[in-house]
C-alpha positions as CSV (number, residue, x, y, z in Angstrom):
1,M,122.0,-54.1,-7.3
2,K,121.6,-57.1,-9.6
3,I,119.6,-56.5,-12.8
4,T,118.4,-59.3,-14.9
5,G,117.0,-58.5,-18.3
6,L,115.0,-60.9,-20.5
7,N,115.8,-61.1,-24.2
8,L,112.2,-61.9,-25.1
9,D,111.0,-63.1,-28.4
10,I,107.7,-61.3,-28.0
11,I,104.6,-63.1,-29.4
12,W,102.7,-60.7,-31.6
13,K,99.6,-59.2,-30.0
14,N,99.3,-62.0,-27.5
15,K,99.4,-60.8,-24.0
16,S,98.6,-64.0,-22.2
17,A,101.1,-66.0,-24.1
18,N,103.8,-63.4,-23.4
19,F,102.9,-63.3,-19.7
20,E,103.3,-67.1,-19.6
21,E,106.6,-67.1,-21.4
22,I,108.0,-64.4,-19.1
23,E,107.0,-66.5,-16.0
24,K,108.6,-69.6,-17.5
25,E,111.9,-67.8,-18.4
26,L,112.2,-66.2,-14.9
27,Q,110.7,-69.0,-12.7
28,N,114.1,-69.9,-11.1
29,Q,115.8,-66.5,-11.3
30,E,116.6,-64.1,-8.5
31,A,117.5,-60.4,-8.9
32,D,116.8,-57.0,-7.4
33,L,115.3,-55.8,-10.7
34,F,113.9,-57.6,-13.7
35,L,113.9,-55.7,-17.0
36,L,111.5,-56.5,-19.9
37,P,111.5,-55.1,-23.4
38,E,109.5,-52.3,-24.9
39,M,105.9,-53.3,-25.4
40,F,106.7,-56.6,-23.8
41,S,103.1,-57.8,-23.8
42,T,102.3,-57.2,-27.5
43,G,105.3,-56.2,-29.6
44,F,105.9,-52.8,-31.0
45,C,102.6,-52.4,-32.8
46,M,100.7,-49.4,-34.2
47,D,97.3,-51.0,-33.8
48,A,96.9,-49.2,-30.6
49,A,93.1,-49.4,-30.4
50,E,93.3,-53.2,-30.6
51,I,96.3,-53.9,-28.3
52,S,96.3,-51.2,-25.7
53,D,95.6,-52.0,-22.1
54,R,92.3,-50.7,-21.0
55,N,92.2,-52.6,-17.7
56,Q,95.9,-52.3,-16.7
57,E,96.6,-55.9,-17.8
58,S,100.3,-55.4,-18.2
59,L,100.6,-53.4,-15.0
60,E,98.7,-56.0,-13.0
61,F,101.1,-58.7,-14.4
62,L,104.1,-56.7,-13.3
63,K,102.6,-56.2,-9.8
64,K,102.0,-59.9,-9.5
65,M,105.6,-60.8,-10.6
66,A,107.1,-58.1,-8.4
67,K,105.3,-59.5,-5.4
68,E,106.1,-63.1,-6.2
69,K,109.8,-62.4,-6.8
70,N,110.2,-59.8,-4.1
71,A,111.9,-57.7,-6.8
72,A,111.2,-54.7,-9.0
73,F,109.9,-55.2,-12.5
74,C,110.3,-52.7,-15.4
75,G,109.1,-52.7,-19.0
76,S,106.8,-50.8,-21.3
77,A,103.3,-51.5,-22.6
78,P,100.7,-49.8,-24.8
79,V,98.1,-48.1,-22.6
80,E,94.8,-46.3,-23.3
81,E,94.0,-43.4,-21.0
82,E,91.2,-40.9,-21.5
83,G,91.0,-41.5,-25.2
84,S,94.8,-41.3,-25.8
85,F,97.4,-44.0,-26.3
86,Y,100.8,-44.0,-24.6
87,N,103.9,-46.2,-24.8
88,R,104.2,-46.4,-21.0
89,M,107.2,-47.7,-19.2
90,Y,106.3,-49.0,-15.7
91,F,108.7,-49.4,-12.8
92,V,106.9,-51.6,-10.1
93,Q,108.6,-52.2,-6.8
94,P,107.9,-55.3,-4.6
95,D,105.5,-53.3,-2.4
96,S,103.4,-52.5,-5.5
97,Q,104.7,-48.9,-5.6
98,V,104.3,-47.8,-9.3
99,D,106.2,-45.2,-11.2
100,F,105.8,-44.7,-14.9
101,Y,107.3,-42.8,-17.8
102,D,105.5,-42.1,-21.1
103,K,107.9,-42.3,-24.0
104,R,108.8,-38.8,-25.0
105,H,110.4,-39.4,-28.5
106,L,107.9,-41.2,-30.7
107,F,109.3,-43.0,-33.7
108,S,107.9,-41.1,-36.7
109,F,109.6,-43.5,-39.1
110,S,107.0,-46.1,-38.2
111,R,104.2,-43.4,-37.6
112,E,104.3,-44.0,-33.8
113,D,103.8,-40.2,-33.5
114,K,100.5,-40.5,-35.4
115,V,99.1,-43.1,-33.0
116,Y,100.6,-42.5,-29.6
117,T,100.8,-39.4,-27.4
118,P,104.3,-38.2,-26.3
119,G,105.1,-38.0,-22.6
120,R,105.8,-34.6,-21.0
121,E,108.0,-35.5,-18.0
122,R,111.4,-37.0,-17.4
123,V,111.1,-39.6,-14.7
124,I,113.7,-40.7,-12.2
125,V,113.0,-43.6,-9.8
126,N,114.7,-44.2,-6.4
127,Y,115.3,-47.9,-5.7
128,K,117.9,-49.7,-3.5
129,G,120.1,-46.7,-3.2
130,F,120.1,-46.0,-7.0
131,R,118.5,-43.1,-8.8
132,I,117.3,-44.5,-12.1
133,L,116.3,-42.6,-15.3
134,L,113.6,-44.4,-17.3
135,Q,113.9,-44.2,-21.1
136,V,112.3,-46.1,-24.1
137,C,114.0,-47.1,-27.4
138,Y,114.0,-44.1,-29.7
139,D,114.8,-41.8,-26.7
140,L,118.3,-43.1,-27.1
141,R,118.9,-40.9,-30.1
142,F,118.3,-37.7,-28.2
143,P,121.1,-37.1,-25.7
144,V,119.9,-33.7,-24.4
145,F,116.8,-35.2,-22.9
146,A,118.9,-37.8,-21.0
147,R,121.7,-35.4,-20.0
148,N,122.8,-36.2,-16.4
149,N,122.2,-33.1,-14.2
150,D,123.8,-35.1,-11.3
151,D,120.4,-36.4,-10.6
152,Y,120.7,-40.1,-11.6
153,D,123.1,-43.1,-11.4
154,A,121.7,-45.4,-14.0
155,I,119.6,-45.3,-17.2
156,L,117.3,-48.1,-18.2
157,Y,116.5,-48.3,-22.0
158,V,113.9,-50.8,-23.1
159,A,113.6,-51.3,-26.8
160,N,112.4,-53.0,-30.0
161,W,115.5,-51.9,-32.1
162,P,115.8,-53.9,-35.3
163,E,118.9,-55.6,-36.5
164,K,119.2,-53.3,-39.5
165,R,120.1,-50.4,-37.2
166,V,121.6,-52.3,-34.3
167,G,125.1,-50.7,-34.7
168,A,123.6,-47.3,-33.7
169,W,121.9,-48.9,-30.7
170,E,125.1,-50.4,-29.3
171,H,127.3,-47.3,-30.0
172,L,124.7,-44.9,-28.5
173,L,124.2,-47.0,-25.3
174,K,128.0,-46.9,-24.7
175,A,128.0,-43.1,-25.4
176,R,125.2,-42.4,-23.0
177,A,127.2,-44.2,-20.3
178,I,130.4,-42.4,-20.9
179,E,129.0,-38.8,-21.4
180,N,126.7,-39.1,-18.3
181,L,129.1,-40.9,-16.0
182,S,126.3,-43.4,-15.5
183,F,125.5,-47.1,-15.7
184,V,123.4,-47.8,-18.8
185,F,121.4,-51.0,-19.2
186,G,119.8,-51.3,-22.7
187,L,117.4,-54.3,-23.1
188,N,116.3,-55.1,-26.7
189,R,113.9,-57.8,-27.8
190,I,114.9,-60.8,-30.0
191,G,113.2,-62.7,-32.8
192,T,110.9,-61.5,-35.6
193,D,107.9,-59.4,-35.1
194,G,104.5,-59.1,-36.9
195,N,106.0,-56.6,-39.4
196,N,108.7,-59.2,-40.3
197,L,111.4,-57.1,-38.7
198,F,114.3,-59.2,-37.2
199,Y,115.9,-58.3,-33.8
200,Q,119.2,-59.8,-32.8
201,D,120.6,-60.5,-29.4
202,S,121.9,-57.0,-28.6
203,S,121.2,-56.2,-24.9
204,H,124.1,-54.7,-22.9
205,C,125.0,-53.0,-19.7
206,F,127.8,-50.5,-19.7
207,S,129.6,-48.8,-16.8
208,A,130.5,-45.1,-16.6
209,D,133.9,-45.7,-18.4
210,G,132.2,-47.5,-21.3
211,S,133.2,-51.0,-20.3
212,E,130.6,-53.7,-20.6
213,I,129.6,-55.3,-17.3
214,S,126.8,-57.6,-18.4
215,E,126.9,-61.3,-18.9
216,K,124.7,-63.6,-20.9
217,N,123.0,-66.8,-19.6
218,G,120.7,-68.1,-22.3
219,N,118.0,-65.4,-22.9
220,L,119.0,-63.6,-19.7
221,V,121.3,-60.6,-19.5
222,I,122.7,-60.1,-16.0
223,A,124.6,-57.2,-14.5
224,D,125.7,-56.2,-11.0
225,L,125.7,-52.4,-10.4
226,D,127.8,-51.0,-7.5
227,V,126.8,-47.5,-6.6
228,E,129.8,-46.9,-4.4
229,Q,132.1,-47.8,-7.2
230,L,130.3,-45.3,-9.4
231,K,130.7,-42.6,-6.7
232,D,134.4,-43.2,-6.5
233,F,134.7,-43.0,-10.3
234,R,132.8,-39.7,-10.4
235,K,134.9,-38.3,-7.5
236,H,138.1,-39.1,-9.5
237,F,136.7,-38.0,-12.9
238,Q,134.6,-34.9,-12.2
239,F,133.6,-34.4,-15.9
240,L,130.0,-33.6,-15.0
241,N,131.1,-30.4,-13.3
242,D,132.0,-29.0,-16.7
243,R,128.7,-29.7,-18.4
244,D,126.7,-27.0,-20.1
245,A,123.8,-25.4,-18.3
246,F,120.5,-25.5,-20.2
247,S,116.8,-26.1,-19.8
248,I,114.5,-28.2,-21.9
249,Q,111.3,-26.7,-23.4
250,L,108.7,-29.5,-23.7
């Protein structure tokens, strides 16, 4: 499965401009799955009442792109639903099938937990022979929630992770891959946001042994994931068999 992530310099609170930029960046690209950053249509913003989708604008854009590209599209957007706000990660397949995950771990340092409502479910999507766990940014710091129960093959993290803490981002992505015997693709935004936070180019895809398998092409981050190779690796190194048994109380 070929995944292409877009290192997007998100235009603050401007959905139409971000949609146009995404189309421009991806117009000549082909992949099985295109990955966009956290809150790709607005930037990571706490003005939820102002920016949140009320008419599924971001979702409709993803559906449009998925149909045009005959590929899956994935990224998160702020959503209002029944009076609550969610940081919602969509996974849209070419046939318009939609799965979504609401970010569980809200970033209290920026008061995200005071504005948005946490998700209650862990979500795994089946696509092209891969079982894919959906995760958003701050979720990366909580390994218990992402622990592989032999139920997924890859984790997708979409993020707005500032340059000041980028070392943690990169180390934790690799750790999640190694400890879960899984592919991990972490896509971060670039540029400077409306809060004057800077984001450097720091998107990566790691394989189960911790080696990086992604390549850069301009603002694109590209990785080819081989599920049969992963199965062979897991067959040889059966570390998941020794994992602790536990349940998560949400």
